[in-house]
N, C-alpha and C positions, 0 to 999 in steps of 0.2 A: 665623238671626243675630246674633249678640248686641250689644247696644247700646252703643256704646263714644264716651264723649265726652273728647276731649281738650282740657288747657289748658295752651298755652304758659307760659314764662317773660315777667317781664318784659320789655316792649316787643317781644318775638318773634312769629311768627306760626308756622302749621302746619309750617311745611317742617323746624322742629327735630324734626319725627316724623317726616318722608318716608323714613327710612332705616329704620326699625321694620316688621318683617312680620310681622301679628296674622293668624294664622288662626280663619275661623267669627265674623267681628267686620263689622257695619255702624259705619262708624268716622265721626265728625260732628268737627267742630273748633269748640270754643267762642270766639268772636272778642272779643276786646276792647273795650269803649266806654268812651266819655269819662264820668269821674265828675264828680258833680257838685259844686259848691263846698261844701267841708266835709260831704264825703259819708263815714258810716261803712262799713266793711268789711262790716259783716255788710248793710246796704240794698243796697249795690254787687252782693254775691252774691246775694242776692233777685232783683235786676235779670235776671242773669247766667242765672237759674234759666229766665227765658222763654224761653231758646235749647234747654235739653233739652225736648225734646217726648215722648221714651220711657219708661215706667214702670221701673223698677229700673235705674238705666244703671251701667255701669261707667265710673268717672271715672280718666281720667290726667292727672295734673297735674306739671309739671317746673316746680321752683324756684316762683317768687310763685304759680304756677298750681296747685303744690301747697299750697300754704295759702287760694287759694283754694277747692279741690276740698274741702277741708276745712269752710269755711264754708258753702258749698254744699249738704254734708253733713247742715248743721243745719236745712235745709229744705226738702230732699226723701229719700228714702228711696233709698239707692244699693245696689246688690248686693254691688260692691267699687271699693275703692280702690288706688290706686296713686299712691305719692309718689316722686317719679324727682329727685335732688340738692334735696330742700325739707326742711321740718320739720313736727312734727306738732302739736307745741304751743309757745308761746312759751320756756317752758322750757328748749327746745334754740335757743333763739337764742343764738348767740355771744354774750360778755361784752362786746367792741367794740361789735356792733352795741345791745347793751340801752344802756351810754352814750351813745351817738349819739342815742339817742331819748327817753333821759332828760334828756340838757344841750341838745335841740332843733338838736344839731348839721347835722342833717340838713336842716334850712334853710338851707345855704350850700353843700351837697353837690351843688347843682345848680344850674351857672353860667347864665348869660342866653346865652352863645355856647358850642356844642361845642369844647373845646378838644382840639387834636390831641397835645397834649402826654402826656393823661391816657392815649390808646387804648393803650400797651403795659403799662401799671399794669390796665386792666382786662381786657387780656386773659389778661395772669397771673393774675387770680382767676377768669375763665371757661374757660382752659383749651384754646383751639382746636390742633389739634395740627397745621394745614398751612394755606397760601395760602387753600385753598379755605373752610375754616373761619372764617377772618379775613375772609373778603369777604362770607359771608353776615353772621356775627357786625356788621361793619361797616355791612350792610345796614340789620339791624336798628338801629341806633343810630343813623343818620341818619334813620330812620323813625318814632321814638316820638315823642311831643308831651312839651315841657317841663312843661304840664300833669299830664298822666299819671303821667310819671316820679317828677313834684315829691309828687305823690298818694301814687304806689304805693310809694316809699322811705317814706314818713312810718308806712304801714297797716305795712309788715314792719318797722320800727324799734321799732313803740307795738304790737304786736302782743300779745292777754293770752289767749288762747287755753288753756285747759286739755280742753276736748273732744277724745277720741281718738274716732273712730267704728270703727264694727265692722269686721269681713271689709277691714284695713286690710294693704297692701305698702305697707313702707319701701324703699328703695334708695338706697347715698349710693357714691359713692366713695373711695377711700381718699387722693386726691390733691385732693377738693374744698377750693377756699381759703374758700368761702362757708360750709359748713355743716363743722362738723367730724364724723366717723361717733365721736369719744370721748362731744361733747356731746348728738348727737342718737338714739344707740343704734339705729338702723336694724335691720331685719329683714335684710336681707344687705347686705355688701357688697363692692363690685365693684374689683376690683384694676385698679393703675393708672386708675381712675376719674375724671377730671376735673369741673367743672360742667356741661360741655358732653359728658358721657357717652352722655344720650340720642342724641346724633346720631354721636358717632363711637365707642361700644361699641352698636352698636344691634342687632350679631347676638346677642351675649350677653343684650343688656337683651330682646330679642326673644322667646328661649329662655326666659329665667324669667319674664314674663308670661304667655306663651301657655300654660305651665304652670299659674300660678297662678287664671289664669281660666276655666281648662278642669277645673279641679281638680271632681269630684264632678259633673259638670255631663252 
């Protein structure tokens, strides 16, 4: 069985991977932990490595989990890495995100209280397609702590990475409102795929991942 470690998106959990069908894999889920005050993304990634107990793992990261997978690959040797709805380097960050980080606008992006008026906007960017998906995202939204959200948004907007791990597969949907296929240059574009495509296009993505991780094995 291939050791696979899945890293969910910002504030999400293993349920985003629940519709993937991966054959011949021992699937594990890396859990988000509370960051220390002013902790760097490099140090945080090294702490997450403590949850990866098998050698030569395969990492699957979604959104911020993909960014974290790249950071983890700086600390441990990975057999293969799959990024879904994510980016490989800071050069692939959209310009508006870079400006927010440079101007430190992110410091006011996270309000002290969750305001329901922003939910339709957030859902527009995330791309849920039905009531079930909206309910799941709403649960993630309610579960994430303000401290983690503030820290993670800052790390995304100010990411300075240029390292691209070897044996990496990069998937982005053509309707992703966060990361543009034109800016990120993924290995494969999922037609009709939104930022939430790991869940609502799981069959197509499962086929691609199975072919990739079993190639040459």
